[in-house]
C-alpha positions in Angstrom: 145.6 178.4 232.4 148.1 176.1 234.3 146.8 172.8 235.7 146.1 173.1 239.4 147.1 170.2 241.6 144.2 168.0 242.7 143.2 167.8 246.4 144.5 164.2 246.5 147.9 165.3 245.2 148.0 168.1 247.7 147.1 165.7 250.5 149.8 163.2 249.4 152.4 165.9 249.7 151.3 167.1 253.1 153.9 166.8 255.8 152.8 164.1 258.3 152.2 165.4 261.8 154.3 163.5 264.4 152.5 161.3 266.8 153.7 163.4 269.7 151.3 166.2 268.6 148.3 164.0 269.5 149.8 163.0 272.9 148.1 164.3 276.0 150.2 162.4 278.5 152.7 159.6 278.4 154.0 158.0 281.6 155.9 154.9 282.9 154.5 153.3 286.1 156.7 151.0 288.2 155.2 149.4 291.3 152.2 151.7 290.9 154.2 154.9 290.9 154.9 157.3 288.1 158.5 157.7 287.1 159.7 161.3 286.8 160.6 162.7 283.4 159.1 163.0 280.0 158.9 160.1 277.5 158.0 159.6 273.9 155.8 156.6 273.5 158.7 154.5 272.0 161.1 155.5 274.8 158.5 154.7 277.5 157.9 151.2 276.2 161.6 150.6 275.8 162.1 151.7 279.5 159.4 149.3 280.7 160.8 146.4 278.7 164.4 147.0 279.7 163.3 146.8 283.3 161.1 143.8 282.8 158.3 145.4 285.0 155.7 148.1 285.1 153.7 149.5 282.2 153.2 152.5 279.9 150.1 154.6 279.8 149.9 156.7 276.6 147.0 159.1 276.2 146.0 160.4 272.8 143.4 162.9 271.6 142.0 162.5 268.1 145.1 161.1 266.4 145.1 161.0 262.6 145.9 157.9 260.6 149.7 158.6 260.4 150.0 159.3 264.1 148.0 156.2 265.1 150.0 154.0 262.7 153.2 155.2 264.4 151.8 154.3 267.8 150.5 150.9 266.5 153.9 150.1 265.1 155.5 150.7 268.5 152.9 148.7 270.6 152.1 146.0 268.0 148.4 146.9 267.6 146.3 145.2 264.9 145.6 147.3 261.8 141.8 146.9 262.4 142.3 148.6 265.8 144.1 151.4 264.1 141.2 152.0 261.7 138.7 152.0 264.6 140.8 154.4 266.7 141.1 157.0 263.9 137.5 156.9 262.7 135.1 157.8 265.5 131.5 156.7 265.8 132.2 153.2 266.8 129.7 151.0 268.6 130.6 150.2 272.2 132.4 146.9 272.2 135.2 144.8 273.7 137.4 142.8 271.5 140.6 140.7 271.9 143.5 140.6 269.4 146.0 138.1 270.6 147.1 139.5 274.0 145.6 142.9 273.5 142.2 144.0 274.7 140.4 146.7 272.8 137.5 148.5 274.5 135.3 151.2 272.9 133.0 153.3 275.1 130.7 156.2 274.1 131.0 159.2 276.4 128.2 161.6 277.2 128.1 165.1 278.7 125.2 167.2 279.7 125.1 170.6 278.0 124.0 173.3 280.4 121.1 175.5 279.1 118.5 177.9 280.4 115.5 176.2 279.0 114.7 173.0 277.2 112.7 175.1 274.7 115.6 177.3 273.6 118.6 175.0 273.4 119.8 173.2 270.4 121.7 170.5 272.3 121.2 168.7 275.6 123.6 165.8 275.5 126.9 165.8 273.6 128.7 162.5 272.9 132.2 161.4 272.3 134.3 158.2 272.5 137.1 156.7 274.5 139.0 153.7 273.1 141.4 151.7 275.3 144.1 149.3 274.2 145.6 147.2 277.0 148.5 144.8 276.6 150.8 143.1 279.2 152.8 146.2 279.7 150.9 149.1 278.2 147.7 151.1 278.0 146.9 153.3 275.0 143.8 155.5 275.5 142.4 157.4 272.5 139.8 160.1 273.0 137.4 161.7 270.5 135.5 164.8 271.7 136.4 167.7 273.9 134.6 166.6 277.1 136.0 163.1 277.5 139.3 164.0 279.3 140.9 161.4 281.4 143.3 163.6 283.4 141.1 163.3 286.6 141.0 159.5 286.2 144.8 159.4 285.8 145.3 161.7 288.8 143.0 159.6 291.1 144.9 156.4 290.1 148.2 158.0 290.8 147.0 158.8 294.3 146.4 155.0 294.7 149.7 153.2 293.9 148.2 150.0 295.1 145.6 150.0 292.3 148.1 151.0 289.6 150.5 148.3 290.8 147.8 145.8 289.5 148.8 146.8 286.0 147.0 147.8 282.8 143.7 146.2 284.0 143.4 148.7 286.8 143.4 151.5 284.2 140.8 149.8 282.0 138.6 149.3 285.0 139.0 152.9 286.2 138.1 154.4 282.8 135.1 152.1 282.4 133.9 153.0 285.9 134.3 156.7 285.1 132.3 156.5 281.9 129.5 154.5 283.5 129.2 157.0 286.4 128.9 159.8 283.8 125.9 157.9 282.3 124.1 158.0 285.6 125.0 161.6 286.2 123.7 162.7 282.8 120.6 160.7 283.1 119.8 162.4 286.3 120.3 165.8 284.7 118.1 165.0 281.7 115.1 163.9 283.8 114.1 167.5 284.7 114.2 168.5 281.0 111.8 165.7 280.2 109.5 166.8 283.1 109.6 170.4 282.0 108.7 169.6 278.4 106.0 167.2 279.4 104.5 170.0 281.6 104.6 172.5 278.8 102.9 170.0 276.4 100.0 169.5 278.7 99.6 173.1 279.8 96.7 174.8 278.1 97.5 177.7 275.8 101.2 176.9 275.9 102.8 177.0 272.5 105.7 174.6 272.0 107.4 173.7 268.7 107.4 170.2 267.5 111.1 170.6 266.9 111.8 170.8 270.6 110.0 167.5 271.3 112.0 165.9 268.4 115.3 167.4 269.8 114.7 165.9 273.3 113.8 162.5 271.7 116.9 162.6 269.6 119.1 163.4 272.6 117.6 160.5 274.6 118.2 158.2 271.7 121.9 159.3 271.7 122.1 158.5 275.4 120.5 155.0 274.8 123.0 154.3 272.0 125.8 154.9 274.4 124.4 152.8 277.2 122.4 149.9 275.8 125.2 148.0 274.1 126.9 147.7 277.5 124.0 145.6 278.8 124.7 143.0 276.1 126.8 140.2 277.5 
């Protein structure tokens, strides 16, 4: 029987997927306004630096290591940042590497359901990672619910805010995520009330698993929110 190639050998021969495959949007902003046309991340940064003004906002969704390494090489991101951006499940944090800020936020989304006793999920989580330098923003998303297109659109309707530079994007994304915490918390409260009522209603049968599920979902929500309260 012929020797079959190992999985590691097969992976090493896999054709790398270009970084562009992970790009959701890439734009150049000058004086708070988006320049027309489509750019690769390297062309966008070259455009900004040739002008000596403005910044790039590159949005990525779940890039792999090869894709993120390509982006990091262009923007000069630290290798530890690359590792964090590829591998999700990071703790919320804010770090500085030279002149680059790196922010990790956990995202939350309320999963619609008919009854707290029949659902398998109430809150789904994801992550947003933001890199900001003097002339660029790189946003990396993990999870399907954490899209930033609405945030980008609202900012593009406010050139005065975008003209403030990458910090305006960082603030807008953080504000969007924190608002979602409040919204999800409000939606979860009725589930807690419903389950509590069922527990204390005579002759009502409720599985222990449903109580555990709700507890687990609340813990997930706390893990996203509590680290932000630490100065």
